[in-house]
C-alpha positions as CSV (number, residue, x, y, z in Angstrom):
1,M,6.8,-6.1,-11.2
2,T,7.9,-3.7,-9.5
3,Q,10.0,-4.6,-6.1
4,A,9.9,-3.4,-3.2
5,G,12.1,-1.3,-2.3
6,P,14.0,-1.3,1.4
7,D,11.3,2.2,2.5
8,D,8.6,-0.3,1.9
9,V,9.2,-3.1,4.8
10,P,8.5,-1.0,7.4
11,D,5.1,-0.8,5.5
12,R,4.7,-4.0,4.9
13,S,5.6,-5.1,8.8
14,E,3.8,-2.6,10.2
15,R,0.8,-4.0,7.9
16,W,1.0,-7.9,9.0
17,L,1.6,-6.7,13.0
18,A,-1.7,-4.9,12.2
19,D,-3.6,-8.4,9.8
20,L,-2.2,-10.4,12.8
21,A,-3.6,-7.9,16.0
22,D,-6.7,-8.3,14.1
23,A,-6.5,-12.1,13.8
24,L,-5.3,-12.7,17.3
25,R,-8.5,-10.7,18.5
26,Q,-10.6,-12.4,16.1
27,A,-9.7,-16.0,18.2
28,A,-10.3,-13.9,21.8
29,E,-13.4,-12.9,21.4
30,L,-14.4,-16.6,19.8
31,A,-12.5,-18.1,23.2
32,D,-13.9,-15.7,25.1
33,R,-18.0,-17.9,24.5
34,G,-16.1,-20.7,26.7
35,K,-14.7,-24.3,26.5
36,D,-18.2,-25.2,26.4
37,A,-18.9,-23.7,23.1
38,Y,-16.1,-24.9,21.4
39,L,-16.8,-27.8,21.9
40,D,-20.4,-28.0,21.2
41,D,-19.7,-26.1,18.5
42,P,-18.2,-27.4,15.5
43,A,-17.5,-24.3,14.0
44,I,-14.9,-22.3,16.7
45,P,-12.7,-25.1,15.5
46,L,-12.6,-24.5,12.6
47,A,-12.7,-21.1,12.8
48,F,-9.4,-21.7,15.0
49,E,-8.0,-23.7,12.7
50,A,-7.8,-20.7,9.9
51,L,-7.2,-18.0,12.5
52,S,-4.3,-20.9,13.8
53,N,-2.9,-20.5,9.5
54,R,-3.4,-17.1,9.3
55,V,-1.7,-16.1,12.6
56,G,0.8,-18.2,11.3
57,D,1.2,-17.4,8.1
58,L,1.8,-13.2,9.1
59,A,4.3,-14.4,11.6
60,K,6.0,-16.6,8.8
61,R,6.2,-13.0,7.1
62,L,7.2,-11.0,10.3
63,V,10.7,-13.5,9.9
64,T,11.2,-13.4,7.3
65,S,11.2,-9.7,6.3
66,D,13.3,-9.2,9.9
67,A,14.8,-11.7,11.4
68,A,16.9,-10.0,14.0
69,R,12.8,-7.9,15.3
70,F,10.7,-11.2,14.9
71,S,13.9,-13.1,17.0
72,H,12.0,-14.4,19.5
73,P,11.2,-18.3,19.6
74,S,7.3,-17.5,19.8
75,W,7.1,-15.8,16.0
76,R,8.5,-19.7,14.8
77,A,6.3,-21.7,16.9
78,A,3.7,-19.4,15.2
79,A,4.4,-20.2,11.8
80,R,5.1,-23.6,13.1
81,H,1.9,-24.5,14.9
82,R,0.7,-23.4,11.2
83,D,2.6,-25.7,8.7
84,F,1.4,-28.7,11.5
85,V,-1.7,-27.2,11.2
86,V,-2.7,-26.9,7.8
87,H,-0.5,-29.7,6.2
88,H,-2.3,-32.2,9.7
89,Y,-5.5,-31.1,9.7
90,D,-6.0,-35.0,10.2
91,R,-4.5,-34.8,13.1
92,V,-5.5,-32.3,14.9
93,D,-5.8,-32.2,18.4
94,E,-9.2,-30.5,20.4
95,E,-7.7,-29.6,23.1
96,M,-4.3,-28.6,21.6
97,L,-5.8,-26.3,19.2
98,W,-7.4,-24.8,22.8
99,R,-4.8,-24.4,24.6
100,T,-2.8,-22.6,21.4
101,V,-5.3,-19.8,21.3
102,T,-6.3,-19.4,24.7
103,D,-3.1,-19.4,26.0
104,S,-0.3,-18.9,23.5
105,F,-2.1,-16.7,21.2
106,P,-2.8,-14.2,24.3
107,A,1.2,-14.8,24.8
108,L,1.7,-13.3,20.8
109,A,-0.2,-10.7,20.9
110,V,1.4,-9.6,23.8
111,L,4.7,-9.7,21.1
112,V,2.2,-7.6,18.6
113,R,1.7,-4.8,21.1
114,E,5.3,-4.4,22.0
115,E,5.5,-4.2,18.2
116,R,3.7,-2.5,17.1
117,G,4.5,0.8,19.3
118,P,1.5,3.5,20.3
119,L,-2.3,1.9,21.9
120,R,-4.0,3.9,19.1
121,D,-3.9,1.6,16.5
122,D,-4.5,-1.4,18.5
123,P,-7.3,-3.2,17.9
124,L,-6.4,-5.8,20.4
125,L,-7.5,-2.4,22.4
126,P,-11.8,-2.3,23.1
127,R,-12.7,0.9,20.7
128,R,-14.3,4.1,23.2
129,R,-15.2,7.3,23.1
130,H,-14.2,10.0,24.5
131,R,-16.4,13.7,24.9
132,G,-17.5,12.2,22.0
133,V,-14.3,11.9,20.0
134,P,-13.5,7.6,18.8
135,C,-10.1,6.5,19.7
136,R,-8.7,3.1,21.4
137,G,-8.7,2.6,25.6
138,V,-8.0,0.6,28.5
139,Q,-9.8,1.7,31.6
140,L,-8.2,0.3,34.3
141,R,-8.4,0.6,38.1
142,H,-6.3,0.1,40.8
143,R,-6.2,0.6,44.6
144,G,-9.9,2.5,43.9
145,A,-9.4,4.5,41.5
146,Q,-9.4,5.5,37.4
147,V,-6.9,5.0,35.0
148,A,-8.1,6.6,31.7
149,L,-6.4,6.1,28.8
150,H,-7.0,8.0,25.5
151,S,-4.9,7.6,23.5
152,A,-6.0,9.0,21.1
153,L,-6.0,12.5,22.9
154,G,-3.3,11.0,24.2
155,Q,-4.2,11.6,28.0
156,A,-4.7,9.8,31.3
157,Q,-7.0,10.7,33.8
158,H,-6.2,10.5,37.7
159,V,-2.9,8.9,37.2
160,A,-1.7,11.0,40.2
161,D,-3.6,9.6,42.7
162,L,-2.2,6.1,41.6
163,G,1.5,7.4,42.6
164,V,2.3,5.1,39.2
165,A,4.0,5.8,36.1
166,V,2.9,7.3,32.6
167,A,5.5,7.0,30.5
168,E,5.8,8.9,27.0
169,R,6.8,6.3,24.2
170,G,5.6,7.3,20.7
171,A,2.7,9.5,20.0
172,G,0.9,6.9,23.0
173,Q,1.0,6.1,26.7
174,Y,2.0,4.1,28.4
175,V,1.2,2.9,32.3
176,D,3.3,1.0,34.6
177,L,1.2,-0.5,37.2
178,A,4.1,-1.8,38.9
179,R,4.9,1.2,40.5
């Protein structure tokens, strides 16, 4: 068995980030069903526990592989939450689990997006078709005008109408609506 060399670490980290983004997306989709569904359907809390395990395990791998890059406290918090859910499953509080998935996971998703960079590779974004071409993108409404970012095509539409900045970062486009 060969050991991974230093050149393999970025690929492994990127794969783990993609897996983490997917797990966070799945958790968000379940949370979108609402708290009543969470309380009524016993499968949803179990799914949240499983996703907490996956999210925490991936966060732990990322911190271990590159502690400087993944130094934000949220990475370690996700790993600690995983350890608690896995080792003290009999003491998991439903409210705490709900708040973790609905509050902490979205904050972690922001960190994942920042680490991953370009929008086109982000599974947290909805899948769309633009002019018949599959892409991942977002559509934003601001001051009555619509901005459509189509990352696979690398274009932004109607940006001039908004008075916002579009910054090129890697192969993706980011819109700064704060300006």
